[in-house]
C-alpha positions as CSV (number, residue, x, y, z in Angstrom):
1,X,3.3,9.1,-9.7
2,X,0.1,9.2,-11.9
3,X,1.5,12.0,-14.1
4,X,4.7,10.0,-14.6
5,X,2.8,7.0,-15.8
6,X,3.8,4.9,-12.7
7,X,0.2,4.5,-11.5
8,X,-2.9,3.7,-13.4
9,X,-6.6,3.8,-12.2
10,X,-8.4,0.5,-11.5
11,X,-10.7,0.7,-14.5
12,X,-10.8,-1.9,-17.2
13,X,-11.1,0.7,-20.0
14,X,-7.8,2.0,-18.8
15,X,-6.1,-1.4,-18.3
16,X,-7.3,-3.4,-21.3
17,X,-4.9,-1.9,-23.7
18,X,-2.1,-2.9,-21.3
19,X,-3.1,-6.5,-21.4
20,X,-1.4,-7.6,-24.6
21,X,-0.4,-11.2,-24.4
22,X,3.2,-10.8,-25.6
23,X,4.3,-7.3,-24.7
24,X,1.7,-6.1,-22.3
25,X,2.3,-4.7,-18.9
26,X,-0.2,-7.0,-17.2
27,X,-1.5,-10.5,-17.8
28,X,-4.4,-11.1,-20.2
29,X,-7.0,-11.9,-17.6
30,X,-8.8,-9.6,-15.2
31,X,-7.6,-11.9,-12.4
32,X,-4.0,-11.0,-13.3
33,X,-4.6,-7.5,-11.8
34,X,-6.4,-6.4,-8.6
35,X,-10.1,-7.0,-8.8
36,X,-12.7,-4.9,-6.9
37,X,-16.3,-5.9,-6.6
38,X,-19.3,-6.4,-4.2
39,X,-20.2,-9.7,-5.8
40,X,-17.0,-11.8,-5.7
41,X,-17.4,-15.3,-4.3
42,X,-14.6,-14.9,-1.7
43,X,-16.4,-12.7,0.8
44,X,-18.7,-13.0,3.8
45,X,-22.3,-14.3,4.0
46,X,-23.5,-10.9,5.3
47,X,-22.1,-7.4,5.8
48,X,-22.4,-6.4,9.4
49,X,-23.3,-2.8,10.4
50,X,-20.6,-0.7,11.9
51,X,-22.2,-1.0,15.4
52,X,-22.5,-4.8,15.0
53,X,-18.9,-5.2,13.8
54,X,-17.7,-3.0,16.7
55,X,-19.5,-5.5,19.1
56,X,-17.9,-8.5,17.4
57,X,-14.4,-7.0,17.6
58,X,-14.8,-6.1,21.3
59,X,-15.9,-9.7,22.1
60,X,-13.2,-11.4,20.1
61,X,-10.1,-9.3,20.8
62,X,-7.6,-10.7,23.2
63,X,-7.5,-13.9,25.2
64,X,-6.6,-16.8,22.9
65,X,-7.2,-14.7,19.8
66,X,-3.9,-13.3,18.5
67,X,-3.5,-9.7,17.4
68,X,-0.8,-7.0,17.2
69,X,-1.0,-3.3,17.9
70,X,1.2,-1.2,15.7
71,X,3.0,1.1,16.3
72,X,3.5,0.5,20.0
73,X,3.5,3.5,22.3
74,X,6.3,1.8,24.3
75,X,4.3,0.5,27.3
76,X,1.5,-2.1,27.6
77,X,-0.6,0.4,29.6
78,X,-0.4,3.0,26.9
79,X,-1.1,0.5,24.1
80,X,-4.1,-0.9,26.0
81,X,-5.6,2.6,26.4
82,X,-5.0,3.3,22.7
83,X,-6.6,0.0,21.6
84,X,-9.7,0.7,23.8
85,X,-10.0,4.2,22.3
86,X,-9.6,2.9,18.8
87,X,-12.4,0.3,19.3
88,X,-14.6,2.9,20.9
89,X,-14.3,4.9,17.7
90,X,-14.9,2.3,15.1
91,X,-18.2,4.0,14.2
92,X,-16.4,7.4,14.0
93,X,-15.0,7.8,10.4
94,X,-12.9,10.8,11.4
95,X,-11.0,9.3,14.4
96,X,-7.3,10.0,13.9
97,X,-5.3,8.8,16.9
98,X,-2.4,6.8,15.6
99,X,-2.1,3.0,16.1
100,X,-3.8,0.1,14.4
101,X,-4.9,-3.4,15.4
102,X,-3.5,-5.9,12.8
103,X,-3.5,-9.6,12.2
104,X,-6.3,-10.1,14.6
105,X,-7.9,-13.6,14.9
106,X,-11.7,-13.4,15.0
107,X,-13.6,-16.7,15.2
108,X,-16.9,-14.9,14.9
109,X,-15.9,-13.3,11.6
110,X,-14.1,-16.3,10.3
111,X,-17.1,-18.6,10.6
112,X,-19.1,-16.2,8.3
113,X,-16.5,-16.5,5.5
114,X,-18.0,-17.6,2.2
115,X,-15.8,-19.2,-0.4
116,X,-16.5,-20.7,-3.8
117,X,-13.5,-22.8,-4.8
118,X,-14.4,-22.9,-8.5
119,X,-14.0,-19.1,-9.0
120,X,-11.2,-19.8,-11.6
121,X,-8.9,-22.5,-12.7
122,X,-5.7,-21.9,-10.8
123,X,-6.2,-25.0,-8.7
124,X,-6.7,-24.0,-5.1
125,X,-4.5,-25.7,-2.5
126,X,-5.6,-24.0,0.7
127,X,-7.0,-20.9,2.3
128,X,-6.1,-19.2,5.6
129,X,-8.2,-18.1,8.5
130,X,-9.4,-14.5,8.5
131,X,-7.2,-11.7,9.8
132,X,-8.9,-8.5,10.9
133,X,-7.5,-5.0,10.7
134,X,-8.8,-2.0,12.7
135,X,-7.2,1.3,11.8
136,X,-7.9,5.0,12.3
137,X,-8.2,7.6,9.6
138,X,-4.8,8.6,8.2
139,X,-3.2,5.3,9.0
140,X,-0.5,4.4,6.4
141,X,0.7,0.8,6.3
142,X,4.1,-0.3,5.1
143,X,4.5,-2.1,1.8
144,X,3.1,-5.6,2.0
145,X,4.1,-8.5,-0.2
146,X,2.2,-11.8,-0.4
147,X,2.8,-15.0,-2.2
148,X,-0.9,-15.9,-2.4
149,X,-4.1,-14.4,-3.6
150,X,-5.3,-12.0,-0.9
151,X,-9.0,-11.2,-0.5
152,X,-9.9,-8.3,1.8
153,X,-13.5,-7.2,2.6
154,X,-14.1,-3.7,4.0
155,X,-16.7,-3.7,6.7
156,X,-16.4,0.0,7.7
157,X,-14.7,3.1,6.3
158,X,-12.7,3.6,3.1
159,X,-9.2,2.9,1.9
160,X,-6.8,3.7,-0.9
161,X,-4.4,1.1,-2.2
162,X,-1.3,1.4,-4.4
163,X,-0.7,-2.0,-5.9
164,X,2.4,-2.8,-8.0
165,X,2.8,-5.9,-10.2
166,X,5.5,-8.5,-9.8
167,X,7.6,-7.3,-12.7
168,X,11.3,-8.0,-12.7
169,X,12.1,-4.3,-12.2
170,X,9.8,-4.1,-9.1
171,X,11.0,-7.4,-7.6
172,X,14.7,-6.5,-8.1
173,X,14.1,-3.1,-6.5
174,X,12.5,-4.9,-3.5
175,X,15.4,-7.3,-3.3
176,X,18.0,-4.4,-3.3
177,X,15.9,-2.6,-0.7
178,X,15.3,-5.4,1.7
179,X,18.5,-7.4,1.4
180,X,20.3,-7.3,4.8
181,X,17.9,-4.8,6.4
182,X,16.5,-5.2,9.9
183,X,14.0,-2.4,9.6
184,X,11.6,-1.2,6.9
185,X,12.1,2.0,5.0
186,X,9.8,5.0,5.7
187,X,6.3,4.2,4.3
188,X,6.7,6.0,1.0
189,X,10.4,5.6,0.5
190,X,10.3,2.4,-1.5
191,X,7.6,3.7,-3.9
192,X,10.1,6.0,-5.8
193,X,11.3,3.2,-8.0
194,X,8.2,1.0,-8.2
195,X,6.6,1.0,-11.7
196,X,3.2,0.4,-13.4
197,X,1.1,0.5,-10.2
198,X,-2.6,0.6,-10.0
199,X,-4.5,3.0,-7.7
200,X,-7.6,1.5,-6.0
201,X,-10.3,3.2,-3.8
202,X,-12.2,0.7,-1.7
203,X,-15.5,1.5,-0.1
204,X,-17.6,-0.2,2.6
205,X,-18.9,-3.6,1.4
206,X,-16.5,-4.0,-1.4
207,X,-14.1,-7.0,-1.8
208,X,-10.6,-6.5,-3.2
209,X,-8.7,-9.4,-4.6
210,X,-4.9,-8.9,-4.9
211,X,-3.1,-11.4,-7.2
212,X,0.0,-13.3,-6.0
213,X,3.3,-11.4,-5.7
214,X,1.7,-8.0,-6.1
215,X,3.0,-5.4,-3.6
216,X,0.4,-3.2,-1.9
217,X,0.6,-0.1,0.2
218,X,-2.6,0.8,2.1
219,X,-3.9,4.2,3.3
220,X,-7.0,4.6,5.5
221,X,-9.0,7.6,4.4
222,X,-11.6,6.8,7.1
223,X,-11.6,4.8,10.3
224,X,-11.9,1.2,9.0
225,X,-12.4,-2.4,9.8
226,X,-11.4,-5.0,7.2
227,X,-11.1,-8.8,7.1
228,X,-8.8,-10.6,4.8
229,X,-7.6,-14.1,4.0
230,X,-5.1,-15.8,1.7
231,X,-5.8,-18.4,-1.0
232,X,-2.8,-20.5,-2.2
233,X,-3.0,-22.0,-5.7
234,X,-0.9,-24.5,-7.6
235,X,-0.4,-22.1,-10.5
236,X,1.6,-19.7,-8.3
237,X,3.8,-22.5,-6.7
238,X,6.9,-22.1,-9.0
239,X,6.8,-18.3,-8.6
240,X,7.0,-18.9,-4.8
241,X,10.2,-21.0,-5.4
242,X,11.7,-18.4,-7.8
243,X,11.1,-15.6,-5.2
244,X,12.0,-17.5,-2.1
245,X,14.9,-15.2,-1.4
246,X,12.6,-12.2,-1.3
247,X,10.4,-13.8,1.3
248,X,13.5,-14.7,3.4
249,X,14.7,-11.1,3.2
250,X,11.3,-9.9,4.5
251,X,11.5,-12.4,7.3
252,X,14.6,-10.6,8.6
253,X,12.4,-7.6,9.6
254,X,11.2,-9.5,12.7
255,X,13.4,-8.1,15.4
256,X,14.3,-11.4,17.3
257,X,15.6,-14.8,16.2
258,X,12.6,-16.5,18.0
259,X,10.2,-14.3,16.0
260,X,11.9,-15.1,12.7
261,X,11.8,-18.8,13.4
262,X,8.2,-18.5,14.3
263,X,7.5,-17.1,10.8
264,X,9.9,-19.5,9.0
265,X,8.7,-22.9,10.3
266,X,5.0,-22.4,9.3
267,X,6.2,-21.1,5.9
268,X,8.2,-24.2,5.2
269,X,5.5,-26.5,6.6
270,X,3.0,-24.9,4.2
271,X,5.4,-25.1,1.3
272,X,6.1,-28.8,2.0
273,X,2.4,-29.5,2.3
274,X,1.6,-27.8,-1.0
275,X,4.5,-29.6,-2.7
276,X,3.0,-32.9,-1.4
277,X,-0.4,-32.0,-2.7
278,X,0.8,-31.1,-6.2
279,X,3.1,-34.1,-6.6
280,X,0.5,-36.6,-5.3
281,X,-2.3,-35.3,-7.5
282,X,-4.2,-34.6,-4.3
283,X,-6.0,-31.6,-5.9
284,X,-9.4,-31.5,-7.5
285,X,-8.4,-29.8,-10.7
286,X,-5.5,-31.9,-12.1
287,X,-4.7,-30.0,-15.3
288,X,-2.9,-27.0,-13.7
289,X,-1.2,-29.4,-11.2
290,X,0.2,-31.5,-14.1
291,X,2.0,-28.5,-15.6
292,X,3.4,-27.5,-12.2
293,X,4.6,-31.1,-11.8
294,X,6.5,-30.9,-15.1
295,X,8.1,-27.6,-14.0
296,X,9.1,-29.0,-10.7
297,X,10.7,-32.0,-12.3
298,X,12.6,-29.8,-14.7
299,X,13.8,-27.2,-12.1
300,X,14.5,-29.6,-9.2
301,X,18.0,-30.4,-10.6
302,X,18.4,-27.9,-13.4
303,X,20.3,-24.6,-13.0
304,X,18.7,-21.7,-14.6
305,X,20.4,-18.7,-16.2
306,X,19.4,-15.1,-16.9
307,X,20.0,-13.2,-20.1
308,X,23.4,-12.2,-18.9
309,X,24.4,-15.8,-18.3
310,X,24.3,-15.6,-14.5
311,X,23.5,-19.0,-13.0
312,X,20.7,-19.5,-10.5
313,X,20.3,-22.3,-8.0
314,X,18.2,-25.4,-8.7
315,X,15.0,-25.9,-6.8
316,X,16.7,-28.7,-4.8
317,X,19.4,-26.3,-3.6
318,X,16.8,-23.6,-2.7
319,X,14.8,-26.0,-0.7
320,X,17.9,-27.3,1.0
321,X,19.0,-23.8,2.0
322,X,15.5,-23.0,3.3
323,X,15.5,-26.1,5.4
324,X,19.0,-25.2,6.7
325,X,17.6,-21.9,8.1
326,X,15.5,-23.9,10.6
327,X,17.4,-24.1,13.9
328,X,15.5,-26.9,15.6
329,X,17.0,-30.2,14.5
330,X,13.9,-32.3,14.9
331,X,11.7,-29.8,12.9
332,X,14.4,-29.5,10.2
333,X,14.7,-33.2,9.7
334,X,10.9,-33.8,9.8
335,X,10.3,-31.3,7.0
336,X,13.2,-32.6,5.0
337,X,11.7,-36.0,5.1
338,X,8.5,-34.7,3.6
339,X,10.2,-33.7,0.4
340,X,12.1,-37.0,0.3
341,X,9.1,-39.1,0.8
342,X,7.0,-37.2,-1.8
343,X,9.7,-37.6,-4.4
344,X,10.1,-41.3,-3.7
345,X,6.4,-41.9,-4.0
346,X,6.1,-39.7,-7.1
347,X,9.0,-41.5,-8.9
348,X,7.7,-44.9,-8.0
349,X,4.2,-44.1,-9.2
350,X,5.6,-42.8,-12.5
351,X,7.9,-45.8,-13.0
352,X,4.8,-48.0,-13.6
353,X,4.4,-46.2,-16.9
354,X,8.0,-45.5,-17.8
355,X,11.0,-47.3,-16.3
356,X,13.0,-44.2,-15.8
357,X,13.7,-41.7,-13.0
358,X,11.1,-39.0,-13.5
359,X,13.6,-36.4,-12.3
360,X,16.7,-37.1,-14.3
361,X,15.5,-39.5,-16.9
362,X,18.1,-42.3,-16.2
363,X,16.7,-45.8,-16.8
364,X,16.1,-47.8,-13.6
365,X,17.8,-50.9,-15.1
366,X,21.0,-48.8,-15.5
367,X,21.2,-47.8,-11.9
368,X,23.9,-49.3,-9.7
369,X,22.6,-52.6,-8.1
370,X,23.7,-54.2,-4.8
371,X,23.0,-57.8,-4.0
372,X,20.1,-58.2,-6.4
373,X,18.1,-55.2,-5.3
374,X,14.6,-54.9,-6.7
375,X,13.9,-52.0,-9.2
376,X,11.8,-50.2,-6.6
377,X,14.6,-50.3,-4.1
378,X,17.2,-49.1,-6.6
379,X,15.0,-46.2,-7.6
380,X,14.2,-45.3,-4.0
381,X,17.9,-45.2,-3.1
382,X,18.7,-43.3,-6.2
383,X,16.2,-40.6,-5.4
384,X,17.3,-40.3,-1.8
385,X,21.1,-40.2,-2.5
386,X,21.1,-38.2,-5.7
387,X,18.1,-35.9,-5.8
388,X,17.3,-35.3,-2.1
389,X,20.8,-34.9,-0.7
390,X,20.2,-31.9,1.5
391,X,23.2,-30.6,3.5
392,X,21.5,-30.1,6.9
393,X,24.5,-30.4,9.1
C-alpha cells in the first residue's frame, strides 16, 4: 500500500505538501489529519504504570461496568477464562492468545481524564465517557468509523494504525461495502480500495487524535491497554447529516433488532441534543455555531444535487427517516418533538429581527390567518405543518 501511494507516514514534512487549500489531499490544518503527541490537552492527569493499570482494570471490569469480549469463544466459561488470562498478562508485551476486551467502562480511569475545551475553535458540544480496550499482541481490529473526534491514550504496549480520510472515494467505497450487509468483511478486505491513508505507530504514553469521519484500522504489536473518548463539535454537525446513511448501514452489523435499536436511540438522542444546542446558541463559541445554523436553515428544506444531477434528500427528510427507524412509539414521538420545538423557538427568536420564516423566507404577514391569529401563532403553525411534517406512522 505504501509503495502504491495509498498510505503516507504520519510526519508533517511528508504531509505538508499534501495540505494545499484548493487541490490538496488533506485539510490545511494539522487538526485535519491524525495528530500524535505526548502533550495534547485531551489526555489523562497521570500515566499509570503497567502494574497499576492492571490493578485498575481488574477492579473495574464487570458488575455495573459494561464491556464486551471479542471474538467470543462460544461459551461464557471459555470467555471468562480467556478474559482472566488476558488481564493476567497485561504486563507481558508478547502475550498472543486471541480475544480482546473492548468498550469497557472504567470509572477509575474516567475520573482522571483531563480535557481542555479551548484546544481549537471547532465549538465543542459534548464529550463521552472513557472506553477502555485491552488487547493481546497480534490483535487486529475491524475498520472503525466515527463521527466525532476520537482521542485515545496508550497506557501499555504499542499499536499501529492505518487511518483513511473521509474523501468521497473512500466513503462511497464504504457505502458499497456496508450496504445491506449483516457481517463485516475480513479485517483487511476493505483496505484494497481505500486511498490516501496515513500509517501511525503509537507508543506507551502517546495520545492519538483522529479527526471526524476518518476510518481507522488498528493492529496491536504488543499487549496493550488504551483508553479513548469522543468529542463532538458543531463544525462536524453537517457532515454527520450528510453521512447519516453510512452510520445506519454500520448499525445493521448488530446481529439482533434489539441491539440495533439500542444503538439507534442514543444516536438520535445525541443528534437531537446537539441540534438543540446549535440552534439555541447554547454553546460557548458562537462563531462556528452561526455558520452551522445557516447551513441547517439552507439544507433543511433544500434538495442537493451532485455533479451528475442526482438529487439527494433534504435534511428534513433525512431526520424524518431516521426517526422512522425507531420502533418505540413514545420514544419516536418524544425525539420528533425536540426538532419541532427547537425550530419553533429558533424561528420565533429570529422573527424579532426580521418578520420572515427563517427556514423558507416567507413573510409572516403573508401566512394564512385563522380568526385573527397573532403573528407568533401563525409562524408556529407554519413551522409545524410545513417544515416539521415528519411521516412517523
